[in-house]
C-alpha positions as a printed NumPy array, in Angstrom:
array([[  35.819,   16.685,   19.271],
       [  36.208,   18.256,   15.837],
       [  33.05 ,   18.737,   13.821],
       [  32.899,   19.675,   10.149],
       [  30.518,   22.644,    9.862],
       [  30.732,   23.701,    6.216],
       [  32.808,   25.233,    3.428],
       [  34.019,   28.838,    3.149],
       [  34.821,   30.243,   -0.296],
       [  37.246,   33.189,   -0.24 ],
       [  37.811,   35.249,   -3.393],
       [  40.822,   37.582,   -3.232],
       [  39.867,   40.094,   -5.892],
       [  42.314,   43.005,   -6.098],
       [  44.338,   45.503,   -4.074],
       [  44.921,   49.243,   -4.06 ],
       [  47.44 ,   51.693,   -2.622],
       [  49.893,   48.964,   -1.675],
       [  53.218,   50.177,   -0.351],
       [  55.955,   49.831,   -2.983],
       [  58.806,   47.732,   -1.692],
       [  60.451,   47.756,   -5.096],
       [  60.084,   49.774,   -8.243],
       [  56.672,   49.804,   -9.816],
       [  57.779,   47.608,  -12.72 ],
       [  59.341,   44.89 ,  -10.554],
       [  56.814,   44.499,   -7.74 ],
       [  54.72 ,   41.328,   -8.214],
       [  52.309,   41.309,   -5.245],
       [  51.165,   38.037,   -3.663],
       [  48.299,   37.589,   -1.159],
       [  48.192,   34.783,    1.403],
       [  45.053,   33.78 ,    3.331],
       [  45.232,   31.799,    6.595],
       [  42.206,   30.179,    8.243],
       [  42.409,   27.635,   11.086],
       [  45.975,   26.665,   10.264],
       [  45.391,   26.329,    6.499],
       [  47.411,   28.647,    4.233],
       [  46.623,   29.359,    0.588],
       [  48.375,   31.814,   -1.732],
       [  47.438,   33.59 ,   -4.916],
       [  49.635,   33.623,   -7.972],
       [  51.813,   36.744,   -8.22 ],
       [  50.388,   39.545,  -10.312],
       [  53.281,   40.339,  -12.612],
       [  54.056,   44.038,  -12.501],
       [  50.943,   44.6  ,  -10.433],
       [  52.738,   47.335,   -8.489],
       [  50.477,   49.055,   -5.979],
       [  47.179,   47.955,   -7.6  ],
       [  47.387,   44.202,   -8.24 ],
       [  44.544,   42.155,   -9.727],
       [  44.349,   38.541,   -8.531],
       [  40.699,   37.427,   -8.778],
       [  41.479,   33.997,   -7.308],
       [  39.138,   31.675,   -5.44 ],
       [  40.179,   29.659,   -2.385],
       [  38.252,   26.984,   -0.52 ],
       [  38.492,   26.34 ,    3.224],
       [  36.756,   23.646,    5.278],
       [  35.401,   25.047,    8.531],
       [  35.913,   22.697,   11.476],
       [  34.548,   23.592,   14.897],
       [  36.467,   22.495,   17.996],
       [  34.218,   24.386,   20.406],
       [  37.048,   26.452,   21.928],
       [  37.832,   29.578,   19.893],
       [  36.151,   31.61 ,   17.117],
       [  37.352,   31.318,   13.553],
       [  39.708,   34.006,   12.261],
       [  40.867,   34.985,    8.776],
       [  44.364,   36.399,    8.427],
       [  45.496,   38.105,    5.208],
       [  49.179,   38.772,    4.494],
       [  50.523,   40.565,    1.435],
       [  54.037,   40.311,   -0.039],
       [  55.771,   42.302,   -2.778],
       [  56.976,   39.174,   -4.607],
       [  56.962,   35.388,   -4.285],
       [  60.697,   34.794,   -4.894],
       [  62.225,   36.865,   -2.088],
       [  59.131,   37.878,   -0.134],
       [  59.105,   41.492,    0.965],
       [  56.51 ,   41.934,    3.65 ],
       [  53.938,   44.649,    2.821],
       [  51.349,   44.251,    5.574],
       [  48.755,   42.076,    7.23 ],
       [  45.271,   42.118,    8.759],
       [  42.998,   39.741,   10.667],
       [  39.197,   39.626,   10.99 ],
       [  36.689,   37.573,   12.94 ],
       [  34.748,   35.174,   10.689],
       [  31.623,   35.141,   12.853],
       [  29.735,   37.693,   10.671],
       [  30.661,   35.782,    7.517],
       [  29.566,   32.439,    8.967],
       [  26.337,   33.942,   10.277],
       [  25.336,   36.064,    7.273],
       [  26.848,   33.583,    4.75 ],
       [  27.881,   36.538,    2.572],
       [  30.636,   38.979,    3.519],
       [  32.338,   41.324,    1.009],
       [  34.559,   44.28 ,    1.941],
       [  37.898,   46.028,    1.79 ],
       [  40.483,   44.872,    4.338],
       [  43.124,   47.356,    5.449],
       [  46.743,   46.162,    5.721],
       [  49.046,   47.551,    8.39 ],
       [  52.733,   47.312,    9.175],
       [  54.368,   48.867,   12.249],
       [  51.213,   50.835,   12.935],
       [  51.043,   52.309,    9.432],
       [  48.446,   51.574,    6.73 ],
       [  50.164,   49.824,    3.817],
       [  47.222,   49.298,    1.453],
       [  43.849,   47.634,    1.028],
       [  42.686,   44.272,   -0.381],
       [  39.119,   43.455,   -1.434],
       [  37.824,   39.989,   -0.519],
       [  34.512,   38.191,   -1.026],
       [  33.489,   35.506,    1.482],
       [  30.661,   33.003,    0.957],
       [  29.826,   30.33 ,    3.502],
       [  28.017,   27.066,    2.686],
       [  27.005,   25.256,    5.893],
       [  26.362,   21.556,    5.923],
       [  22.671,   20.582,    5.905],
       [  21.37 ,   19.611,    9.293],
       [  20.403,   15.93 ,    9.663],
       [  16.701,   15.196,    9.77 ],
       [  15.359,   13.942,   13.091],
       [  12.929,   11.07 ,   12.47 ],
       [  10.867,    9.887,   15.401],
       [  10.856,    6.149,   16.068],
       [   7.56 ,    4.266,   15.537],
       [   7.327,    3.545,   19.265],
       [   7.471,    7.22 ,   20.175],
       [   5.418,    8.384,   17.199],
       [   2.317,    6.284,   17.975],
       [   1.008,    6.529,   21.551],
       [   0.298,    3.322,   23.436],
       [  -3.458,    2.619,   23.515],
       [  -4.966,    2.681,   27.022],
       [  -5.597,   -0.632,   28.751],
       [  -9.353,   -1.38 ,   28.774],
       [ -11.039,   -1.743,   32.135],
       [ -12.558,   -5.048,   33.362],
       [ -16.045,   -3.722,   32.741],
       [ -15.285,   -2.972,   29.101],
       [ -13.639,   -6.357,   28.686],
       [ -16.734,   -8.103,   30.077],
       [ -19.05 ,   -6.214,   27.741],
       [ -16.828,   -6.946,   24.763],
       [ -16.712,  -10.659,   25.692],
       [ -20.508,  -10.892,   25.995],
       [ -20.949,   -9.127,   22.664],
       [ -18.567,  -11.589,   21.044],
       [ -20.458,  -14.577,   22.533],
       [ -23.808,  -13.198,   21.34 ],
       [ -22.439,  -12.704,   17.861],
       [ -21.056,  -16.268,   17.806],
       [ -24.392,  -17.738,   18.912],
       [ -26.231,  -15.722,   16.312],
       [ -23.989,  -17.132,   13.611],
       [ -24.281,  -20.714,   14.931],
       [ -28.117,  -20.771,   15.14 ],
       [ -29.599,  -18.412,   12.619],
       [ -33.198,  -17.372,   13.11 ],
       [ -35.748,  -19.142,   10.833],
       [ -36.729,  -17.307,    7.728],
       [ -40.425,  -16.458,    7.531],
       [ -41.956,  -17.596,    4.239],
       [ -44.697,  -15.485,    2.729],
       [ -47.944,  -17.458,    2.321],
       [ -49.887,  -17.125,   -0.932],
       [ -53.653,  -17.733,   -0.731],
       [ -55.338,  -19.209,   -3.834],
       [ -58.517,  -17.44 ,   -5.032],
       [ -61.78 ,  -19.023,   -3.891],
       [ -65.008,  -19.267,   -5.901],
       [ -68.578,  -19.567,   -4.624],
       [ -69.073,  -22.551,   -6.881],
       [ -66.92 ,  -24.498,   -9.207],
       [ -65.172,  -22.351,  -11.754],
       [ -67.143,  -21.859,  -14.998],
       [ -66.124,  -24.087,  -17.86 ],
       [ -63.923,  -22.557,  -20.426],
       [ -65.779,  -21.515,  -23.575],
       [ -64.34 ,  -22.696,  -26.897],
       [ -62.784,  -19.96 ,  -28.917],
       [ -64.553,  -19.188,  -32.186],
       [ -62.463,  -18.29 ,  -35.179],
       [ -63.834,  -15.62 ,  -37.533],
       [ -64.91 ,  -16.873,  -41.027],
       [ -62.438,  -16.304,  -43.826],
       [ -63.185,  -13.292,  -45.973],
       [ -65.188,  -13.923,  -49.213],
       [ -62.981,  -13.783,  -52.253],
       [ -64.237,  -13.944,  -55.873],
       [ -62.108,  -14.979,  -58.82 ],
       [ -62.566,  -12.484,  -61.638],
       [ -63.704,  -13.885,  -65.024],
       [ -61.329,  -13.041,  -67.849],
       [ -62.908,  -10.961,  -70.641],
       [ -63.798,  -12.637,  -73.928],
       [ -61.296,  -12.001,  -76.666],
       [ -62.533,  -10.915,  -80.137],
       [ -61.193,  -12.671,  -83.274],
       [ -58.018,  -11.155,  -84.626],
       [ -58.302,   -9.628,  -88.139],
       [ -55.581,  -10.744,  -90.529],
       [ -54.896,   -8.516,  -93.577],
       [ -54.776,  -10.311,  -97.002],
       [ -51.43 ,  -10.649,  -98.75 ],
       [ -51.293,   -8.506, -101.887],
       [ -51.36 ,  -10.451, -105.203],
       [ -53.318,  -13.323, -103.854],
       [ -56.909,  -14.029, -105.175]])
């Protein structure tokens, strides 16, 4: 059964010391990456010669069938019109899938001879693992079954509580004793009001006759 494990990003950056299949001005190198039956190519680097610069990103979906390890195969051609084979290489993807980051030079060979090098950058993004949530039945343990003795005690306690609620105990009232006297209480004495303060009305002073000056020219 096939299982999707994650995504692998492959960046084919550049090459160096590639074997010239044509003149330096007419060689347009192309790199092809193959992973699990999927093939992706870069655009040709026009007049790249022996040191092409691609800097292209490719995306591969990693699917696990449980039979064989994953392998990356890199093939390089001199041009994309009439492909002239330069060389190839293959690597195991286990370190890249384990470390999640894998950058290095890959050496191309053809007929046992080194035909150049290509620098690749590999980054692996695994799928997040599903969370395992325990079911409520397994999360909470089943309470133990009470014994007959405990059940009897609980039943008696419940009966006692019910009887206590049905017939409440009488409330004791606090008795208040009135004060006693040897004889009849003394009669209440009338309250005497103090006399009003003595006030005297002052006598106004006698006024003297007013002197009126004579009008001049009158006898």
